[in-house]
C-alpha positions as CSV (number, residue, x, y, z in Angstrom):
1,X,115.9,162.5,95.9
2,X,117.0,162.6,92.7
3,X,116.4,159.7,89.7
4,X,120.1,158.5,89.9
5,X,119.5,157.5,94.1
6,X,115.7,156.2,92.9
7,X,117.4,154.5,90.0
8,X,120.5,153.1,92.7
9,X,118.0,151.8,95.4
10,X,115.5,150.1,92.6
11,X,118.9,147.9,91.6
12,X,119.3,147.1,95.1
13,X,115.8,145.6,95.7
14,X,116.2,143.7,92.4
15,X,119.7,142.5,93.4
16,X,118.4,141.3,96.7
17,X,115.5,139.9,95.2
18,X,117.8,138.0,92.7
19,X,120.2,136.8,96.0
20,X,117.4,135.6,97.6
21,X,115.7,133.6,95.2
22,X,119.2,131.9,95.2
23,X,119.5,131.2,98.1
24,X,116.5,129.6,98.1
25,X,114.5,131.8,100.6
26,X,111.5,132.2,98.6
27,X,109.5,129.8,96.7
28,X,106.9,131.1,93.6
29,X,105.7,134.6,94.9
30,X,107.1,134.4,98.2
31,X,108.7,137.3,100.2
32,X,108.6,141.1,99.1
33,X,111.1,144.5,99.2
34,X,110.9,148.0,100.1
35,X,112.6,151.4,100.5
36,X,111.7,154.7,101.7
37,X,112.0,157.4,99.8
38,X,112.5,161.1,100.6
39,X,109.1,162.7,99.6
40,X,107.8,159.8,102.0
41,X,106.5,157.2,99.2
42,X,107.8,154.1,98.6
43,X,109.4,151.1,96.0
44,X,108.2,147.9,96.4
45,X,107.9,145.1,95.2
46,X,104.9,143.7,93.3
47,X,102.4,140.9,94.6
48,X,102.0,137.3,92.7
49,X,105.7,138.0,91.1
50,X,108.7,135.3,92.1
51,X,111.2,137.1,92.9
52,X,113.9,135.4,90.1
53,X,111.6,138.1,87.7
54,X,111.9,141.3,89.8
55,X,113.1,144.1,87.1
56,X,113.3,147.8,87.9
57,X,110.8,148.5,85.7
58,X,108.2,145.9,87.6
59,X,108.9,147.5,91.2
60,X,106.3,150.2,92.2
61,X,106.2,153.8,93.8
62,X,103.3,153.7,95.9
63,X,102.0,156.2,99.2
64,X,101.1,155.7,102.7
65,X,98.1,154.5,101.7
66,X,99.3,151.5,98.9
67,X,98.0,153.9,96.0
68,X,100.2,152.9,92.8
69,X,102.0,156.4,91.8
70,X,104.5,154.6,89.4
71,X,104.7,151.7,88.3
72,X,103.3,148.9,84.7
73,X,99.9,148.5,84.6
74,X,97.7,145.4,86.3
75,X,101.0,145.1,89.1
76,X,100.1,145.6,92.0
77,X,101.5,146.0,95.7
78,X,101.9,143.1,97.9
79,X,99.0,143.3,100.7
80,X,102.4,142.5,103.2
81,X,103.1,146.2,101.9
82,X,100.3,147.1,105.4
83,X,103.2,145.5,107.5
84,X,106.4,147.5,105.7
85,X,104.1,150.2,106.4
86,X,103.5,150.1,109.9
87,X,107.7,149.0,110.4
88,X,108.8,152.7,108.8
89,X,106.0,154.0,110.8
90,X,106.9,152.6,113.9
91,X,111.1,153.6,113.0
92,X,111.7,156.8,111.7
93,X,115.0,155.5,111.6
94,X,114.3,152.7,108.7
95,X,114.6,153.1,105.4
96,X,114.6,149.9,103.9
97,X,112.6,146.9,104.7
98,X,113.0,143.1,103.9
99,X,110.5,140.1,104.1
100,X,111.4,136.0,103.0
101,X,111.0,132.5,104.3
102,X,114.4,131.5,104.9
103,X,113.8,127.9,105.4
104,X,116.1,127.7,108.9
105,X,114.4,130.6,110.7
106,X,111.8,129.8,109.3
107,X,111.6,126.5,111.1
108,X,111.8,128.5,114.5
109,X,108.5,130.9,113.2
110,X,106.6,127.5,112.5
111,X,107.7,125.9,116.5
112,X,107.0,129.9,117.9
113,X,110.7,129.8,119.4
114,X,112.6,132.5,119.3
115,X,116.2,133.9,118.9
116,X,117.1,134.5,122.0
117,X,120.0,132.6,122.7
118,X,123.4,134.3,122.4
119,X,125.2,132.0,120.9
120,X,127.1,134.0,117.3
121,X,128.9,137.5,118.0
122,X,128.0,138.7,115.2
123,X,124.6,137.9,115.9
124,X,124.7,139.8,119.2
125,X,126.0,143.1,117.3
126,X,124.0,142.6,114.2
127,X,120.2,141.4,115.6
128,X,120.1,140.8,119.3
129,X,117.3,139.2,120.2
130,X,115.0,138.3,117.4
131,X,111.4,137.4,119.3
132,X,108.2,135.7,117.5
133,X,105.2,137.7,116.2
134,X,102.0,135.8,116.7
135,X,99.9,134.8,113.6
136,X,97.8,136.4,111.9
137,X,95.9,136.2,108.6
138,X,98.2,136.8,105.0
139,X,97.4,140.1,103.6
140,X,95.2,141.1,106.7
141,X,95.9,144.5,108.9
142,X,96.7,141.3,111.9
143,X,99.6,141.2,110.3
144,X,101.0,145.0,110.8
145,X,99.0,145.1,114.0
146,X,101.6,141.8,114.8
147,X,104.9,143.2,113.8
148,X,103.8,146.8,115.6
149,X,104.9,146.1,119.2
150,X,108.6,144.8,118.2
151,X,109.5,147.5,116.0
152,X,111.4,150.3,118.2
153,X,113.0,147.3,120.4
154,X,114.0,145.0,117.6
155,X,116.3,144.1,114.2
156,X,114.8,141.3,112.7
157,X,111.7,139.3,113.6
158,X,110.1,136.0,113.3
159,X,106.8,136.0,112.2
160,X,104.8,132.6,113.7
161,X,103.8,130.0,110.8
162,X,105.1,132.1,108.2
163,X,108.6,133.6,108.0
164,X,110.9,136.3,108.8
165,X,111.4,140.4,108.8
166,X,114.6,142.8,109.2
167,X,114.8,146.6,108.5
168,X,118.0,148.9,108.5
169,X,118.9,152.4,107.6
170,X,119.6,150.7,104.2
171,X,119.0,147.9,102.0
172,X,122.0,147.0,102.7
173,X,121.7,146.4,106.6
174,X,118.6,145.0,106.1
175,X,119.4,141.8,103.9
176,X,122.8,142.0,105.8
177,X,120.4,141.2,108.8
178,X,118.3,138.0,107.0
179,X,121.2,136.7,106.4
180,X,122.5,137.1,109.7
181,X,119.2,135.9,110.9
182,X,119.2,132.4,108.7
183,X,123.0,132.0,110.5
184,X,122.1,132.2,113.2
185,X,119.1,130.1,113.3
186,X,121.2,127.5,111.5
187,X,123.8,127.1,114.3
188,X,120.9,127.6,116.9
189,X,119.4,124.6,115.3
190,X,122.8,122.5,115.2
191,X,123.5,123.2,118.7
192,X,120.1,121.9,119.7
193,X,121.5,118.8,117.3
194,X,123.9,118.5,119.7
195,X,122.8,118.5,122.7
196,X,124.5,121.6,123.4
197,X,122.8,124.8,125.4
198,X,126.4,126.6,125.9
199,X,125.7,130.7,125.2
200,X,128.0,134.0,125.2
201,X,128.7,135.0,129.0
202,X,126.5,138.0,129.7
203,X,129.8,140.1,130.4
204,X,130.6,139.3,126.9
205,X,127.8,140.6,125.5
206,X,127.1,143.4,126.8
207,X,130.9,143.7,125.4
208,X,129.4,143.1,122.4
209,X,126.8,145.1,121.8
210,X,128.9,147.7,122.9
211,X,130.3,147.8,119.8
212,X,127.1,148.7,118.1
213,X,127.6,152.3,117.8
214,X,130.5,152.4,115.9
215,X,129.5,149.3,113.7
216,X,126.5,152.3,112.9
217,X,123.6,149.7,114.5
218,X,121.0,151.7,115.9
C-alpha cells in the first residue's frame, strides 16, 4: 500500500474519531478505530486519548502481536485492539473496525437486548440482526473471545454492559454501520415507548436482504 493511500486512511480514521466525539458517542478516552493494511499490519488509535485529540501523527502502526512499528514515542495501542484483531482474523474481507459507545445502542447493550427486530428498511439491508456478545473484562483476551463467534455472520455487534462494534470493507462502511446501528436503536426505543411492536413482514425482509449484493454489502 503506497504512502498516499496510508495517509488517506489516517485522515479517514481521524475524521471518524472526531465525528464520534462530536456526536457524543465517546466520552473521555472511550472508543477505538483501526484499519488493516495490505502488508498485514494495522493502523489504530492510541490508548488513553480522547478521540477529539486524534491527529494522523498520533496514530500507530502495529503488527498482529500489537508491537508498535511506527508512532510517537510513549503512545500505546488500546488493549481493545485484541477485539479488532479477532474481527480481522475471522473476516478476511474486513478492512476497518470501529468501536464506540453510542448512547442508545449502548443502552440496549447494557440491557442485554439484541436489535433483532426488522423495523427500518435501511437497517435490514445495511446491518441485519445485531446480537449481544457476552460481557468480558475490559482489555482482556475475553473481549476478543466474546466477539469471535459473531464476526462471520454479522455486521455489527453490541457488547454487553459496554458499547458497540462495527466492521466493514472500508472505513466509510464501518462508520456508516455504526450510524445505522444507533439510528435503529433509537427508533426501536421510541417504538417501545409508544407500545408499538410492528415489524417489517418477512417477505419484505427477504426482498430487502436481496438488495445487499447490488449495494456492495457482504
